[in-house]
N, C-alpha and C positions, 0 to 999 in steps of 0.2 A: 470688296472681296474679289479674288482672282477668278477669271472665267473658268468654267469646268473644262475638262479634257474630253476629246473625242476618243472613245475607247472601242477597240475591237475585242470582243470577248470570245475566248475559245475554251470549250469544255464539253464534256459528254455525260458523265454519270451524276447520280444524286449528290455526290460530294461537292459538285460545282454549283448547286442550286442556291445555297445561302449567299454565295459571292455574286451571282448574276442579280439576285434580288437586292443585295446591298448596293451594288453599283447603280442599278436602275432607280433606286430610291435616293441616290445622292445627287449632287449638283453636276456630276459628270454625265456625259451622254454616250450610251452604247449605240454605235453607228452600224454595227453588224455583229452577228453571232456565228461563230464557226463551231460545228459539231460533226461527229462522225456520221457516215451514211446510215440510213435506216437498215436494221438487221432483222433477219427472221427471229421470231420469238414465240414462246408458248407451244402448246401441242400442235396447233395448226400451222406453225412455222410461218405465220404471216409477217410481213414487214412491219416493224414497229419503230417509231421515232424515239430517239434518246430522251431522257428526262430533260436535258438542257434544251433540245429542240422544242419540246412541248411547252416549256416555260417561256421560251423566246416568242413562240407564236401567240401565247396568252398575253404577252407584253407588247404584241404588234411590232416586233423587231424583225428586220430582214435576216434570213438564215442562209448560210452557205455550207454545203456538205461535200467538199472535194474528197476524192479518194486518196489524194496525195497532195501535199503542198510543194512538191518538187515540180509539179506541172507549171510551165510558164504562164498558162492561161489563168490558173488559180492565183499565182503571184501577182499577175496584172490586175486581177479582180480585187485583191486586197488593196492594192495601190489606189484604185479608184475610190475606195471609201475614205482615203486620206486620214487614217487614224493617227492621233498623237501618240498613243501607247496601245499595246496589246496585252491583255491580261489572260493568262493561260492557267486553267484549273483542271487537271486530270483530263486533258483533251484526248490523248492517246495516239496522236500523230506527231512525227518528227518535224520540227521547224528548221528548215535549211537556212543557211546564212542569208540568202536573199530575203527571206521572210523576217528574220531577226532584224535586218537592216531597214525594213520598210517603215515602221512607225518612227516618227522623227525623234521620239523620246525613248525608244527601245521597247522591249518586251519584258513583262513581269510574270513570275510564276508563284502560285501559292503552293508551298511544299509542306507536307505533314510530318516534319521532324525538326530537330534543332541542328540545322546544318552547321558544320559539314558531316555530322553523324547521320547515317542512314540516307545517303544519296541513292536514288534509284526508284524502282517501280513500286515497292511495297514497304515504305518506311514505317507505317503504323503497325502492321503485323510483325515486322522484324524487331521493333522495339519491345513489344510484348513478349515475343518468343525469347529474346535475349535476357529478359528479366530487368529491363531498365526501370528505374524508379520514377523517372520523369521523361517527358518528351515535350513537344510543342509544335508550333507552326511558324514558318518563316515566309517573308516576301522577298524573293530573289530576282535580281536582274539577270535575264537569261543570256547565255553565250553558247558557243559551239560545244563546250564540254558538257558531260552529264551532271547537271545540278551543281556546277562549279562556280557560278556567277556570284558577284558580291551581294550581300544581304542588306536590305533596306529596313526591315522590321522583323522582330521575333517576339514570340510570347510563349513562356514556359507553362507547363501544367503537370501535376503529378498524375501518374498512371494508377488508377484504382486497383486494389489488390484482387478484385473479382471482375474487373472490366474486360470486355472482349473487344476485338478489333472494330466491329461495327459500331459499338457504343462510343469508343474513343474517337473513331473517325468522324462521327457525327458532331462531337464536341469541337474537334479541330476545324471542321468545316465552318462552323459558326464563328470561331475565333479568327480564322483566316480571312473570312469575309470582312470583318470589321477592320482588320489590319490592312487589307488591300485598299479600302477606302481611305484609311489614314495615309498610306503610301501615295495614292493618287493625289490627295490633298497637298502633301508635301512636295510632290513633283510639280504640281500646278503653281505652288508658291515659290518654287526655286530653292527650297530649303532642305531637300532630301539629302541624306548622307548614306552612302553605300560602303559597307565594310567588307573587305576581302575575306574569304574563308581561309582558315588555317588548314592547309593541305595535309599536315602531319596528323591531324585528328580525323581525317575522312574515313568513313566506313561505307560499305555498299549493301543496299537492301535489294537483293535479287528478287525478281518476279516470282510470285507464288506459283507452284505447279501442283497439279492434281496428284502427282506421284508422291508428294510429301505427306499426304493426308493419312496414310496408314501408320499407326502408332507401333513402336517397338517397346513391348512391355518390359524389356530388360533395362530400359533407361530409368532414371530416378523419377519418382512421382511428381516432384516439383517441376521438372523439365516437361513432363507430359502434360501437366496442368496448364503450363504456359502455352504449350502448343495447341491445346484445345481452345483456349481463349484467342490465340492469335489467328487460328483458322476458322473462326466464326465471324462473318457469315460465309466465307469461302476460303478454301475448298471443303471445309468441315472435316474434322478429324474422324477417322474410322478404324474399325477392327473387324476381324472375322469372328462371328458368333454362331454356333450351331450350324456351321457350314455355309453361312451367308453373311452379308455385310450388315454391320450395325454402325450408325453414325452417332457421333458424340458431340453434343452442343455445349455441355457445361460439365465441369468436373472440378474436384478439389482434393489436394493432397492431404492425407490423414496418416497419423502414426499407427503402427501395428507391431506386435511382437511375434507375428507368425513367420514361419520359415517354410514356404511352399514355392513351387515354381512360378516365375513371373507369368501373369495372365490368368492365374487362378482366381475365381470369384470366391472371396472369403465370406461375404454375407450380402444380403439384399433385403432392404426394408425401406421405410419412408425416408431415412437419412441418406440413402444412396446405395448404389451397387458397388461394393468395395472390392477392388481388384488389386492383387499383389503386383508390385513392380520390382525393378532392380534395387530400389531403395525406398522403403515405406510403401504405402498403398495409395491408390487413387479411387476416390468415391465419384462414380458417375452419377450426375444429377439430372441430366436431360438427354434422352437417347431417341433414336428413330430406326425402325426396321424398314426395308424397302417397301414402297407402296403404302406405307402407314404414316400417320401423323407423328410428329415428335411428341413424346410424353415424359412425364416426370419419372424419377426412379421408383417412387412408390407405386405408380400405376403399372409400370413395367414388371416390377417384382411381384405384384399381385396376380399376374397372368400365368406364372409358371414358377416352379422351384428352380433356383439359380445357383445356390451354394455348391461349390465343388466343380462347376463347369469352367471351361478354360476359354479365354479370348486369345486369339493369335493375330 
């Protein structure tokens, strides 16, 4: 058997945890873990370690947290670990060319889409929002462009009709972890094949922004349903209800023969809070008022009469 590779791992959120676990359990050696600096979190705003840092410490792995990899000292530090390859999973910092050139076998990235579709920061949410029937995960060799490098491995999966971004992302994280180990094995064996991306098919998954959360009830119900799913768990779709914010965690398009202004609540019962849209209606299934816990439509509807009220 070929000897394992010395791997520098770079990641920050929960999405990266299956990958660090898979590599740590493989014949390859993680020689260092890079993750973003500790950030204030919670009501007390105390500094909190990233999920990847917590896992790295539990695995007794050395951790580096530079604020930027453009810093020559940070680049020199990476060189001292002498990695064969760097595996990057939702790290959140730009890798300059000097860093890309440091590992002797290059840098790999786990990307949650079927490249070249949905390059960029939010591939999972944008695939759901666009109504894609399938997506997947790819292992890509990193280069200077944004997710433009050749692809070493890909795995497709159908997007569930009721699946939200958090659920899909969790599935892709597990699939990507297994693919990453396959790619490392192939690199170690000298049998890896890298396929260039077709630039003519490239699409861009722009970063999610809180300003997108507010729904426009003039849009079709099916568009709004996809947006609710795409924005769960963040930024979470929202509307204005009774002068305040209401957050929408789950919804489903339903047929209606009514002709009332978009945003009007048609009915509210255990099956949902049904709201008129620009085309058909949207049944809200799980909602949350400020300072309250998220509740089912049935629980929310029982608290007050809703029919005829308007969401904006």
